[in-house]
C-alpha positions in Angstrom: -10.2 17.8 -5.5 -14.0 17.8 -6.0 -13.8 14.2 -7.1 -11.9 13.2 -3.9 -14.4 15.1 -1.7 -17.4 13.5 -3.4 -15.7 10.1 -3.0 -15.1 10.7 0.7 -18.7 11.8 1.2 -20.0 8.6 -0.6 -17.9 6.4 1.6 -19.1 8.0 4.8 -22.7 7.8 3.7 -22.5 4.1 3.0 -20.4 3.0 5.9 -21.1 5.5 8.7 -18.6 7.4 10.7 -15.6 5.2 11.5 -14.9 4.4 15.1 -11.4 5.5 16.2 -9.0 4.6 19.0 -5.5 5.8 19.5 -2.7 3.1 19.9 -0.9 3.2 23.2 2.5 2.8 21.6 4.1 4.8 18.8 7.0 3.1 17.0 10.2 5.1 16.9 10.5 7.0 13.6 6.8 7.2 13.0 4.4 10.1 13.5 1.5 9.4 15.9 -1.9 8.6 14.3 -4.7 11.2 14.7 -6.7 11.2 17.9 -10.4 10.6 17.8 -12.4 13.4 16.2 -9.4 15.1 14.7 -7.4 15.3 11.5 -3.9 14.2 10.8 -1.5 12.4 8.5 -0.8 8.7 8.1 2.4 7.8 10.1 5.4 7.6 7.7 7.1 4.2 7.8 10.5 4.8 9.2 11.7 1.4 8.0 10.9 1.9 4.3 13.2 -0.3 2.1 13.9 2.7 -0.1 16.0 4.3 2.6 18.4 1.4 2.8 18.7 0.3 -0.8 17.8 -3.1 -2.1 20.2 -5.2 -0.1 19.7 -6.8 3.3 22.1 -8.9 5.3 21.0 -11.6 7.7 21.3 -10.8 11.4 24.0 -12.8 13.2 22.4 -12.5 16.6 25.1 -10.2 18.0 24.1 -6.9 16.4 26.1 -7.4 13.2 25.2 -8.9 9.9 26.3 -11.7 7.7 25.6 -12.8 4.2 25.2 -16.4 3.1 27.5 -16.5 0.1 27.1 -20.2 -0.5 23.4 -20.2 -1.4 22.3 -20.4 -5.0 19.3 -18.2 -4.3 19.5 -15.4 -7.0 17.5 -13.1 -4.6 19.9 -13.5 -1.7 21.0 -9.9 -1.7 17.5 -8.4 -2.1 15.7 -7.2 1.0 12.5 -9.0 2.0 10.3 -6.0 1.2 11.6 -5.7 -2.3 9.6 -7.6 -5.0 11.7 -10.7 -6.0 10.0 -10.6 -9.4 9.6 -7.7 -11.7 6.7 -9.2 -13.6 6.3 -9.1 -17.3 5.9 -6.3 -19.8 2.2 -5.6 -20.4 1.2 -7.3 -17.2 0.6 -6.3 -13.5 2.8 -6.8 -10.4 0.3 -7.0 -7.5 2.4 -6.1 -4.5 1.7 -6.9 -0.9 -0.3 -4.1 0.9 1.8 -1.4 2.5 0.6 -1.7 6.2 1.1 1.4 8.3 2.3 1.6 11.0 4.7 -1.2 10.0 4.8 -2.4 13.7 1.2 -3.9 13.2 1.9 -5.6 9.9 2.2 -9.1 11.4 -0.9 -9.0 13.4 -2.9 -7.6 10.4 -1.5 -10.1 7.9 -4.9 -11.9 7.5 -6.8 -8.6 6.7 -4.0 -7.5 4.4 -4.3 -10.7 2.5 -8.0 -10.2 2.1 -7.4 -6.7 0.8 -4.8 -8.0 -1.7 -7.3 -10.6 -2.9 -10.0 -8.0 -3.3 -7.5 -5.8 -5.2 -6.7 -8.8 -7.5 -10.4 -9.1 -8.4 -10.5 -5.3 -9.1 -7.5 -5.6 -11.4 -9.0 -8.5 -13.3 -12.2 -6.5 -14.0 -10.2 -3.4 -15.0 -7.7 -5.2 -17.2 -9.2 -8.5 -18.3 -6.7 -11.0 -19.6 -3.6 -9.2 -18.3 -1.1 -11.5 -16.5 -1.0 -10.7 -12.8 2.1 -11.5 -10.7 0.9 -11.7 -7.1 3.7 -11.1 -4.7 3.7 -12.6 -1.2 4.2 -10.9 2.1 6.2 -8.7 2.7 7.1 -7.8 -0.9 5.5 -4.4 -1.2 7.8 -2.3 -3.4 9.6 -2.7 -6.7 13.4 -2.6 -7.1 15.2 0.7 -7.7 14.9 0.2 -11.5 11.2 -0.5 -11.2 9.1 -3.4 -12.3 8.5 -4.6 -15.8 4.8 -4.9 -15.2 2.5 -2.2 -13.8 2.9 -2.3 -10.0 -0.3 -1.9 -8.0 -0.9 -2.2 -4.3 -2.6 -0.3 -1.4 -1.7 1.8 1.5 -3.5 0.2 4.5 -3.5 2.3 7.7 -5.1 1.0 10.9 -5.8 3.0 14.0 -7.3 0.6 16.6 -10.7 -0.5 15.2 -10.7 2.1 12.4 -9.2 1.5 9.0 -8.2 3.4 5.8 -7.2 2.2 2.3 -5.7 4.1 -0.5 -4.9 2.5 -3.9 -1.4 2.9 -5.2 -1.1 2.6 -9.0 2.3 2.8 -10.6 3.7 2.2 -14.0 6.6 0.2 -15.5 10.1 1.3 -14.6 10.7 4.1 -12.2 7.3 5.8 -12.9 5.5 7.9 -10.2 2.7 6.3 -8.2 -0.8 7.6 -8.4 -2.9 7.7 -5.1 -6.6 6.9 -5.3 -9.0 7.0 -2.2 -10.7 3.7 -1.7 -12.0 3.4 1.9 -12.1 6.3 4.3 -12.1 10.0 3.7 -8.7 11.6 2.8 -7.2 14.6 1.2 -3.9 14.5 -0.7 -1.0 17.0 -0.5 -0.2 15.6 -3.9 -2.0 12.8 -5.7 1.2 11.3 -7.0 4.5 10.4 -5.4 7.9 9.6 -7.0 8.9 6.0 -7.4 9.7 4.4 -4.0 8.9 7.5 -2.0 6.6 6.9 1.0 3.0 7.6 -0.2 1.7 8.0 3.3 3.6 11.3 3.5 1.0 12.8 1.1 -2.2 11.6 2.9 -4.2 13.8 5.2 -6.8 11.7 7.1 -10.3 13.2 7.4 -12.1 10.0 8.7 -11.7 6.3 8.9 -14.2 3.4 8.3 -14.7 0.6 10.9 -12.3 -2.2 10.1 -15.1 -4.8 10.2 -16.8 -2.9 7.4 -13.6 -2.2 5.4 -14.1 -4.7 2.6 -17.7 -3.5 2.0 -16.5 0.1 1.9 -14.0 -0.9 -0.7 -16.6 -2.7 -2.8 -18.8 0.4 -2.8 -16.0 2.4 -4.4 -14.5 -0.3 -6.7 -15.6 1.4 -9.8 -13.5 4.5 -9.1 -10.4 2.3 -8.6 -11.1 0.2 -11.7 -11.4 3.4 -13.8 -8.1 4.7 -12.3 -6.3 1.4 -13.2 -7.6 1.4 -16.7 -6.6 5.0 -17.3 -3.1 4.4 -15.9 -2.4 1.3 -17.8 0.2 1.6 -20.6 -1.2 1.7 -24.1 0.4 -1.6 -25.0 
């Protein structure tokens, strides 16, 4: 707890108090973000792929679903949010950022891509020489049986012009996921979550950082995340 409080204080000192604004809409199934000057939790994604399994049928336009059984695509029964590659043993699966609320994922794709690129550089410094399987949008979670490589991504929460990033560091197979503060000030109800459980349910927000200073705030705390990745990596 002391380490997380010190990290939060360091982030605030370097980036200043994050500006906040409250969205005018709240997607169904998600908790409202905190109001300016208060505390709260990250809204839980009501459309998490874990809730519906790993399969996804294509919409037929009339409210039903259909599956294209003539395609040779081996991933045709895997939902779009599920990683279509499990990586390799001893490597890393760099998943797409988990953008919360999910309703803003599309409009924040550019920033999410920048965050993923920054995370890739962080992994390269922490685990030099390890193969990194970079997954495209929207592949943000491993299959039910887990990934072969070490899955890593981030929880990215945006509230107007204020942003928050938490690193998500998993292990091969159905291993639990470790939560590490990166940008913004947070407390955790628990600092790990079971495989494929929504990590945002364990995050209590204390303060954001301005979105236009997000990457700089991440850089200021890279060493903490690099150390967490190194310590979480399998021995072989």
